[in-house]
Biopython code that builds the backbone (N, CA, C, O; Angstrom):
import numpy as np
from Bio.PDB.StructureBuilder import StructureBuilder

atoms = [
    (1, "UNK", "N", (61.743, -121.110, -80.716)),
    (1, "UNK", "CA", (62.232, -121.611, -79.404)),
    (1, "UNK", "C", (61.538, -120.851, -78.272)),
    (1, "UNK", "O", (61.018, -121.445, -77.328)),
    (2, "UNK", "N", (61.545, -119.548, -78.391)),
    (2, "UNK", "CA", (60.992, -118.732, -77.339)),
    (2, "UNK", "C", (59.475, -118.967, -77.178)),
    (2, "UNK", "O", (58.948, -118.990, -76.066)),
    (3, "UNK", "N", (58.805, -119.138, -78.309)),
    (3, "UNK", "CA", (57.335, -119.455, -78.225)),
    (3, "UNK", "C", (57.084, -120.813, -77.597)),
    (3, "UNK", "O", (56.127, -120.965, -76.837)),
    (4, "UNK", "N", (57.903, -121.792, -77.886)),
    (4, "UNK", "CA", (57.765, -123.103, -77.228)),
    (4, "UNK", "C", (57.934, -122.994, -75.739)),
    (4, "UNK", "O", (57.215, -123.632, -74.970)),
    (5, "UNK", "N", (58.890, -122.180, -75.331)),
    (5, "UNK", "CA", (59.143, -122.014, -73.894)),
    (5, "UNK", "C", (57.944, -121.315, -73.216)),
    (5, "UNK", "O", (57.555, -121.687, -72.109)),
    (6, "UNK", "N", (57.390, -120.347, -73.856)),
    (6, "UNK", "CA", (56.179, -119.696, -73.326)),
    (6, "UNK", "C", (55.013, -120.649, -73.170)),
    (6, "UNK", "O", (54.297, -120.646, -72.169)),
    (7, "UNK", "N", (54.850, -121.472, -74.208)),
    (7, "UNK", "CA", (53.740, -122.460, -74.143)),
    (7, "UNK", "C", (53.955, -123.481, -73.015)),
    (7, "UNK", "O", (53.027, -123.867, -72.304)),
    (8, "UNK", "N", (55.177, -123.883, -72.891)),
    (8, "UNK", "CA", (55.509, -124.838, -71.793)),
    (8, "UNK", "C", (55.240, -124.239, -70.443)),
    (8, "UNK", "O", (54.678, -124.894, -69.565)),
    (9, "UNK", "N", (55.645, -122.966, -70.265)),
    (9, "UNK", "CA", (55.372, -122.304, -69.009)),
    (9, "UNK", "C", (53.870, -122.185, -68.744)),
    (9, "UNK", "O", (53.407, -122.408, -67.626)),
    (10, "UNK", "N", (53.140, -121.840, -69.758)),
    (10, "UNK", "CA", (51.661, -121.753, -69.619)),
    (10, "UNK", "C", (51.066, -123.087, -69.259)),
    (10, "UNK", "O", (50.167, -123.134, -68.419)),
    (11, "UNK", "N", (51.514, -124.168, -69.843)),
    (11, "UNK", "CA", (51.028, -125.522, -69.524)),
    (11, "UNK", "C", (51.382, -125.851, -68.079)),
    (11, "UNK", "O", (50.553, -126.448, -67.392)),
    (12, "UNK", "N", (52.523, -125.509, -67.594)),
    (12, "UNK", "CA", (52.870, -125.745, -66.181)),
    (12, "UNK", "C", (51.986, -124.953, -65.250)),
    (12, "UNK", "O", (51.566, -125.465, -64.213)),
    (13, "UNK", "N", (51.702, -123.743, -65.588)),
    (13, "UNK", "CA", (50.802, -122.889, -64.785)),
    (13, "UNK", "C", (49.389, -123.451, -64.691)),
    (13, "UNK", "O", (48.773, -123.441, -63.625)),
    (14, "UNK", "N", (48.878, -123.950, -65.841)),
    (14, "UNK", "CA", (47.569, -124.558, -65.848)),
    (14, "UNK", "C", (47.522, -125.825, -65.027)),
    (14, "UNK", "O", (46.549, -126.069, -64.313)),
    (15, "UNK", "N", (48.583, -126.650, -65.121)),
    (15, "UNK", "CA", (48.685, -127.872, -64.325)),
    (15, "UNK", "C", (48.750, -127.569, -62.876)),
    (15, "UNK", "O", (48.120, -128.278, -62.091)),
    (16, "UNK", "N", (49.480, -126.546, -62.449)),
    (16, "UNK", "CA", (49.556, -126.090, -61.078)),
    (16, "UNK", "C", (48.213, -125.697, -60.583)),
    (16, "UNK", "O", (47.857, -126.062, -59.463)),
    (17, "UNK", "N", (47.448, -124.980, -61.336)),
    (17, "UNK", "CA", (46.098, -124.583, -60.909)),
    (17, "UNK", "C", (45.224, -125.831, -60.662)),
    (17, "UNK", "O", (44.515, -125.901, -59.658)),
    (18, "UNK", "N", (45.275, -126.793, -61.563)),
    (18, "UNK", "CA", (44.499, -128.031, -61.416)),
    (18, "UNK", "C", (44.916, -128.765, -60.126)),
    (18, "UNK", "O", (44.064, -129.265, -59.391)),
    (19, "UNK", "N", (46.211, -128.823, -59.864)),
    (19, "UNK", "CA", (46.675, -129.489, -58.693)),
    (19, "UNK", "C", (46.211, -128.747, -57.408)),
    (19, "UNK", "O", (45.796, -129.397, -56.449)),
    (20, "UNK", "N", (46.275, -127.478, -57.384)),
    (20, "UNK", "CA", (45.843, -126.670, -56.284)),
    (20, "UNK", "C", (44.327, -126.874, -56.028)),
    (20, "UNK", "O", (43.882, -127.009, -54.889)),
    (21, "UNK", "N", (43.590, -126.889, -57.096)),
    (21, "UNK", "CA", (42.136, -127.103, -57.024)),
    (21, "UNK", "C", (41.821, -128.478, -56.477)),
    (21, "UNK", "O", (40.934, -128.614, -55.635)),
    (22, "UNK", "N", (42.533, -129.511, -56.937)),
    (22, "UNK", "CA", (42.372, -130.864, -56.457)),
    (22, "UNK", "C", (42.657, -130.962, -54.959)),
    (22, "UNK", "O", (41.901, -131.582, -54.210)),
    (23, "UNK", "N", (43.705, -130.372, -54.555)),
    (23, "UNK", "CA", (44.094, -130.407, -53.140)),
    (23, "UNK", "C", (43.052, -129.665, -52.253)),
    (23, "UNK", "O", (42.707, -130.113, -51.160)),
    (24, "UNK", "N", (42.590, -128.560, -52.757)),
    (24, "UNK", "CA", (41.570, -127.817, -51.957)),
    (24, "UNK", "C", (40.306, -128.644, -51.884)),
    (24, "UNK", "O", (39.655, -128.638, -50.839)),
    (25, "UNK", "N", (39.915, -129.360, -52.937)),
    (25, "UNK", "CA", (38.704, -130.227, -52.875)),
    (25, "UNK", "C", (38.884, -131.337, -51.926)),
    (25, "UNK", "O", (37.971, -131.623, -51.151)),
    (26, "UNK", "N", (40.002, -131.985, -51.931)),
    (26, "UNK", "CA", (40.256, -133.150, -51.075)),
    (26, "UNK", "C", (40.236, -132.797, -49.611)),
    (26, "UNK", "O", (39.928, -133.654, -48.783)),
    (27, "UNK", "N", (40.552, -131.576, -49.261)),
    (27, "UNK", "CA", (40.611, -131.148, -47.876)),
    (27, "UNK", "C", (39.397, -130.304, -47.470)),
    (27, "UNK", "O", (39.317, -129.825, -46.339)),
    (28, "UNK", "N", (38.459, -130.128, -48.398)),
    (28, "UNK", "CA", (37.315, -129.234, -48.084)),
    (28, "UNK", "C", (36.315, -129.852, -47.141)),
    (28, "UNK", "O", (36.134, -131.069, -47.134)),
    (29, "UNK", "N", (35.661, -129.023, -46.341)),
    (29, "UNK", "CA", (34.609, -129.480, -45.476)),
    (29, "UNK", "C", (33.349, -129.857, -46.234)),
    (29, "UNK", "O", (32.551, -130.674, -45.775)),
    (30, "UNK", "N", (33.185, -129.254, -47.391)),
    (30, "UNK", "CA", (32.001, -129.600, -48.183)),
    (30, "UNK", "C", (32.091, -131.098, -48.568)),
    (30, "UNK", "O", (31.096, -131.817, -48.476)),
    (31, "UNK", "N", (33.237, -131.547, -48.981)),
    (31, "UNK", "CA", (33.440, -132.948, -49.353)),
    (31, "UNK", "C", (33.234, -133.865, -48.180)),
    (31, "UNK", "O", (32.538, -134.876, -48.280)),
    (32, "UNK", "N", (33.834, -133.515, -47.076)),
    (32, "UNK", "CA", (33.698, -134.364, -45.842)),
    (32, "UNK", "C", (32.291, -134.506, -45.359)),
    (32, "UNK", "O", (31.841, -135.595, -45.002)),
    (33, "UNK", "N", (31.582, -133.371, -45.349)),
    (33, "UNK", "CA", (30.219, -133.431, -44.805)),
    (33, "UNK", "C", (29.345, -134.197, -45.726)),
    (33, "UNK", "O", (28.515, -134.977, -45.257)),
    (34, "UNK", "N", (29.479, -134.023, -47.050)),
    (34, "UNK", "CA", (28.640, -134.771, -47.991)),
    (34, "UNK", "C", (28.881, -136.256, -47.855)),
    (34, "UNK", "O", (27.929, -137.036, -47.865)),
    (35, "UNK", "N", (30.124, -136.665, -47.728)),
    (35, "UNK", "CA", (30.443, -138.067, -47.537)),
    (35, "UNK", "C", (29.785, -138.650, -46.243)),
    (35, "UNK", "O", (29.224, -139.745, -46.229)),
    (36, "UNK", "N", (29.895, -137.876, -45.223)),
    (36, "UNK", "CA", (29.266, -138.305, -43.944)),
    (36, "UNK", "C", (27.782, -138.436, -44.043)),
    (36, "UNK", "O", (27.224, -139.441, -43.605)),
    (37, "UNK", "N", (27.113, -137.449, -44.609)),
    (37, "UNK", "CA", (25.632, -137.494, -44.714)),
    (37, "UNK", "C", (25.166, -138.642, -45.625)),
    (37, "UNK", "O", (24.273, -139.401, -45.248)),
    (38, "UNK", "N", (25.751, -138.772, -46.794)),
    (38, "UNK", "CA", (25.369, -139.783, -47.715)),
    (38, "UNK", "C", (25.598, -141.212, -47.198)),
    (38, "UNK", "O", (24.793, -142.118, -47.413)),
    (39, "UNK", "N", (26.715, -141.363, -46.518)),
    (39, "UNK", "CA", (27.079, -142.660, -45.940)),
    (39, "UNK", "C", (26.081, -143.015, -44.825)),
    (39, "UNK", "O", (25.578, -144.136, -44.757)),
    (40, "UNK", "N", (25.815, -142.050, -43.972)),
    (40, "UNK", "CA", (24.866, -142.265, -42.910)),
    (40, "UNK", "C", (23.456, -142.746, -43.426)),
    (40, "UNK", "O", (22.849, -143.689, -42.920)),
    (41, "UNK", "N", (23.019, -142.024, -44.449)),
    (41, "UNK", "CA", (21.700, -142.407, -45.034)),
    (41, "UNK", "C", (21.684, -143.847, -45.573)),
    (41, "UNK", "O", (20.760, -144.626, -45.337)),
    (42, "UNK", "N", (22.755, -144.148, -46.307)),
    (42, "UNK", "CA", (22.840, -145.482, -46.914)),
    (42, "UNK", "C", (22.918, -146.538, -45.858)),
    (42, "UNK", "O", (22.245, -147.563, -45.969)),
    (43, "UNK", "N", (23.717, -146.330, -44.829)),
    (43, "UNK", "CA", (23.884, -147.324, -43.773)),
    (43, "UNK", "C", (22.580, -147.512, -42.991)),
    (43, "UNK", "O", (22.241, -148.645, -42.652)),
    (44, "UNK", "N", (21.837, -146.434, -42.694)),
    (44, "UNK", "CA", (20.584, -146.509, -42.011)),
    (44, "UNK", "C", (19.575, -147.323, -42.843)),
    (44, "UNK", "O", (18.898, -148.208, -42.320)),
    (45, "UNK", "N", (19.489, -147.012, -44.130)),
    (45, "UNK", "CA", (18.538, -147.730, -44.992)),
    (45, "UNK", "C", (18.948, -149.214, -45.055)),
    (45, "UNK", "O", (18.088, -150.091, -44.965)),
    (46, "UNK", "N", (20.229, -149.498, -45.205)),
    (46, "UNK", "CA", (20.707, -150.845, -45.238)),
    (46, "UNK", "C", (20.379, -151.610, -43.969)),
    (46, "UNK", "O", (19.898, -152.743, -43.999)),
    (47, "UNK", "N", (20.657, -150.954, -42.858)),
    (47, "UNK", "CA", (20.355, -151.551, -41.575)),
    (47, "UNK", "C", (18.945, -151.940, -41.397)),
    (47, "UNK", "O", (18.631, -153.047, -40.960)),
    (48, "UNK", "N", (18.065, -151.003, -41.745)),
    (48, "UNK", "CA", (16.624, -151.264, -41.685)),
    (48, "UNK", "C", (16.207, -152.470, -42.553)),
    (48, "UNK", "O", (15.316, -153.240, -42.196)),
    (49, "UNK", "N", (16.870, -152.597, -43.673)),
    (49, "UNK", "CA", (16.461, -153.655, -44.588)),
    (49, "UNK", "C", (16.965, -155.035, -44.204)),
    (49, "UNK", "O", (16.380, -156.036, -44.616)),
    (50, "UNK", "N", (18.034, -155.113, -43.425)),
    (50, "UNK", "CA", (18.559, -156.460, -43.075)),
    (50, "UNK", "C", (18.103, -157.000, -41.758)),
    (50, "UNK", "O", (18.011, -158.216, -41.594)),
    (51, "UNK", "N", (17.811, -156.136, -40.801)),
    (51, "UNK", "CA", (17.365, -156.677, -39.495)),
    (51, "UNK", "C", (16.892, -155.588, -38.529)),
    (51, "UNK", "O", (17.015, -154.395, -38.809)),
    (52, "UNK", "N", (16.385, -155.992, -37.460)),
    (52, "UNK", "CA", (16.005, -155.075, -36.453)),
    (52, "UNK", "C", (17.104, -154.949, -35.420)),
    (52, "UNK", "O", (17.283, -155.815, -34.564)),
    (53, "UNK", "N", (17.851, -153.834, -35.519)),
    (53, "UNK", "CA", (18.954, -153.633, -34.582)),
    (53, "UNK", "C", (18.377, -152.789, -33.435)),
    (53, "UNK", "O", (17.560, -151.890, -33.636)),
    (54, "UNK", "N", (18.840, -153.122, -32.232)),
    (54, "UNK", "CA", (18.230, -152.450, -31.049)),
    (54, "UNK", "C", (18.429, -150.901, -31.113)),
    (54, "UNK", "O", (17.499, -150.151, -30.819)),
    (55, "UNK", "N", (19.578, -150.460, -31.477)),
    (55, "UNK", "CA", (19.781, -148.971, -31.590)),
    (55, "UNK", "C", (20.365, -148.700, -32.982)),
    (55, "UNK", "O", (21.572, -148.506, -33.128)),
    (56, "UNK", "N", (19.528, -148.688, -33.966)),
    (56, "UNK", "CA", (20.056, -148.574, -35.334)),
    (56, "UNK", "C", (20.747, -147.269, -35.642)),
    (56, "UNK", "O", (21.672, -147.224, -36.452)),
    (57, "UNK", "N", (20.289, -146.173, -34.978)),
    (57, "UNK", "CA", (20.906, -144.884, -35.262)),
    (57, "UNK", "C", (22.336, -144.823, -34.752)),
    (57, "UNK", "O", (23.224, -144.299, -35.426)),
    (58, "UNK", "N", (22.552, -145.359, -33.567)),
    (58, "UNK", "CA", (23.892, -145.396, -32.999)),
    (58, "UNK", "C", (24.739, -146.373, -33.759)),
    (58, "UNK", "O", (25.890, -146.060, -34.062)),
    (59, "UNK", "N", (24.221, -147.574, -34.095)),
    (59, "UNK", "CA", (25.012, -148.583, -34.846)),
    (59, "UNK", "C", (25.459, -148.061, -36.207)),
    (59, "UNK", "O", (26.521, -148.425, -36.713)),
    (60, "UNK", "N", (24.659, -147.235, -36.763)),
    (60, "UNK", "CA", (24.957, -146.750, -38.105)),
    (60, "UNK", "C", (26.073, -145.709, -38.124)),
    (60, "UNK", "O", (26.621, -145.419, -39.187)),
    (61, "UNK", "N", (26.407, -145.162, -37.012)),
    (61, "UNK", "CA", (27.566, -144.195, -36.956)),
    (61, "UNK", "C", (28.882, -144.853, -37.165)),
    (61, "UNK", "O", (29.796, -144.216, -37.690)),
    (62, "UNK", "N", (29.039, -146.085, -36.789)),
    (62, "UNK", "CA", (30.348, -146.752, -36.881)),
    (62, "UNK", "C", (30.872, -146.791, -38.291)),
    (62, "UNK", "O", (32.011, -146.382, -38.513)),
    (63, "UNK", "N", (30.086, -147.272, -39.291)),
    (63, "UNK", "CA", (30.590, -147.295, -40.672)),
    (63, "UNK", "C", (30.738, -145.901, -41.221)),
    (63, "UNK", "O", (31.587, -145.674, -42.084)),
    (64, "UNK", "N", (29.959, -144.973, -40.763)),
    (64, "UNK", "CA", (30.083, -143.578, -41.258)),
    (64, "UNK", "C", (31.432, -142.981, -40.893)),
    (64, "UNK", "O", (32.055, -142.311, -41.717)),
    (65, "UNK", "N", (31.874, -143.206, -39.717)),
    (65, "UNK", "CA", (33.182, -142.701, -39.290)),
    (65, "UNK", "C", (34.300, -143.368, -40.112)),
    (65, "UNK", "O", (35.231, -142.696, -40.557)),
    (66, "UNK", "N", (34.206, -144.643, -40.302)),
    (66, "UNK", "CA", (35.214, -145.358, -41.112)),
    (66, "UNK", "C", (35.216, -144.906, -42.597)),
    (66, "UNK", "O", (36.275, -144.714, -43.194)),
    (67, "UNK", "N", (34.063, -144.749, -43.147)),
    (67, "UNK", "CA", (33.961, -144.360, -44.547)),
    (67, "UNK", "C", (34.387, -142.940, -44.770)),
    (67, "UNK", "O", (34.935, -142.595, -45.817)),
    (68, "UNK", "N", (34.125, -142.087, -43.745)),
    (68, "UNK", "CA", (34.552, -140.660, -43.885)),
    (68, "UNK", "C", (36.067, -140.563, -44.058)),
    (68, "UNK", "O", (36.559, -139.660, -44.735)),
    (69, "UNK", "N", (36.778, -141.454, -43.471)),
    (69, "UNK", "CA", (38.236, -141.428, -43.591)),
    (69, "UNK", "C", (38.722, -141.871, -44.967)),
    (69, "UNK", "O", (39.902, -141.715, -45.281)),
    (70, "UNK", "N", (37.841, -142.414, -45.784)),
    (70, "UNK", "CA", (38.277, -142.859, -47.127)),
    (70, "UNK", "C", (38.483, -141.693, -48.056)),
    (70, "UNK", "O", (38.286, -140.540, -47.672)),
    (71, "UNK", "N", (38.874, -141.981, -49.257)),
    (71, "UNK", "CA", (39.187, -140.979, -50.251)),
    (71, "UNK", "C", (38.209, -140.859, -51.383)),
    (71, "UNK", "O", (38.534, -140.347, -52.454)),
    (72, "UNK", "N", (37.013, -141.333, -51.143)),
    (72, "UNK", "CA", (35.990, -141.247, -52.145)),
    (72, "UNK", "C", (35.624, -139.848, -52.488)),
    (72, "UNK", "O", (35.480, -139.038, -51.573)),
    (73, "UNK", "N", (35.460, -139.491, -53.744)),
    (73, "UNK", "CA", (35.117, -138.124, -54.163)),
    (73, "UNK", "C", (33.696, -138.092, -54.697)),
    (73, "UNK", "O", (33.194, -139.091, -55.212)),
    (74, "UNK", "N", (33.101, -137.029, -54.581)),
    (74, "UNK", "CA", (31.724, -136.783, -55.068)),
    (74, "UNK", "C", (31.815, -135.806, -56.244)),
    (74, "UNK", "O", (31.964, -134.599, -56.057)),
    (75, "UNK", "N", (31.722, -136.350, -57.443)),
    (75, "UNK", "CA", (31.949, -135.519, -58.620)),
    (75, "UNK", "C", (30.928, -134.374, -58.786)),
    (75, "UNK", "O", (31.314, -133.243, -59.082)),
    (76, "UNK", "N", (29.681, -134.654, -58.604)),
    (76, "UNK", "CA", (28.672, -133.609, -58.842)),
    (76, "UNK", "C", (28.849, -132.475, -57.812)),
    (76, "UNK", "O", (28.844, -131.298, -58.171)),
    (77, "UNK", "N", (29.000, -132.833, -56.577)),
    (77, "UNK", "CA", (29.212, -131.857, -55.555)),
    (77, "UNK", "C", (30.538, -131.052, -55.790)),
    (77, "UNK", "O", (30.625, -129.850, -55.538)),
    (78, "UNK", "N", (31.534, -131.789, -56.279)),
    (78, "UNK", "CA", (32.797, -131.127, -56.533)),
    (78, "UNK", "C", (32.632, -130.070, -57.619)),
    (78, "UNK", "O", (33.130, -128.957, -57.452)),
    (79, "UNK", "N", (31.964, -130.366, -58.706)),
    (79, "UNK", "CA", (31.770, -129.415, -59.802)),
    (79, "UNK", "C", (31.090, -128.145, -59.274)),
    (79, "UNK", "O", (31.496, -127.030, -59.603)),
    (80, "UNK", "N", (30.057, -128.328, -58.457)),
    (80, "UNK", "CA", (29.370, -127.131, -57.863)),
    (80, "UNK", "C", (30.326, -126.345, -56.961)),
    (80, "UNK", "O", (30.399, -125.117, -56.977)),
    (81, "UNK", "N", (31.038, -127.127, -56.191)),
    (81, "UNK", "CA", (32.039, -126.477, -55.239)),
    (81, "UNK", "C", (33.096, -125.706, -56.008)),
    (81, "UNK", "O", (33.471, -124.601, -55.616)),
    (82, "UNK", "N", (33.576, -126.281, -57.101)),
    (82, "UNK", "CA", (34.650, -125.565, -57.910)),
    (82, "UNK", "C", (34.085, -124.328, -58.543)),
    (82, "UNK", "O", (34.809, -123.340, -58.663)),
    (83, "UNK", "N", (32.853, -124.314, -58.951)),
    (83, "UNK", "CA", (32.277, -123.137, -59.604)),
    (83, "UNK", "C", (32.180, -122.037, -58.536)),
    (83, "UNK", "O", (32.425, -120.875, -58.861)),
    (84, "UNK", "N", (31.843, -122.341, -57.308)),
    (84, "UNK", "CA", (31.733, -121.307, -56.304)),
    (84, "UNK", "C", (33.092, -120.817, -55.820)),
    (84, "UNK", "O", (33.192, -119.750, -55.214)),
    (85, "UNK", "N", (34.178, -121.629, -56.101)),
    (85, "UNK", "CA", (35.505, -121.209, -55.611)),
    (85, "UNK", "C", (36.105, -120.181, -56.566)),
    (85, "UNK", "O", (37.041, -119.467, -56.208)),
    (86, "UNK", "N", (35.569, -120.108, -57.772)),
    (86, "UNK", "CA", (36.168, -119.188, -58.794)),
    (86, "UNK", "C", (35.846, -117.775, -58.563)),
    (86, "UNK", "O", (36.275, -116.911, -59.328)),
]
sb = StructureBuilder()
sb.init_structure("model")
sb.init_model(0)
sb.init_chain("A")
sb.init_seg("    ")
for serial, (resi, resn, name, xyz) in enumerate(atoms, 1):
    if name == "N":
        sb.init_residue(resn, " ", resi, " ")
    sb.init_atom(name, np.array(xyz, "f"), 0.0, 1.0, " ", f" {name:<3s}", serial, name[0])
structure = sb.get_structure()
């Protein structure tokens, strides 16, 4: 019984660490900046491919701002970020 209780406590501690790491990632500037940069590049390339917009650089900022507010995660960047956090 005592051993089971110790194992349960250890599992809870591990889960809490994962939750804290997830929260730190979701609020990190690394994540936000990567989303902004990648979105901007994709939107600029897309805009060039569909038409000639008078001010393509300025027009491309609109979707970047909207997309930055989303909850998309970047797994590769996140793994690198987590290794540096340890």
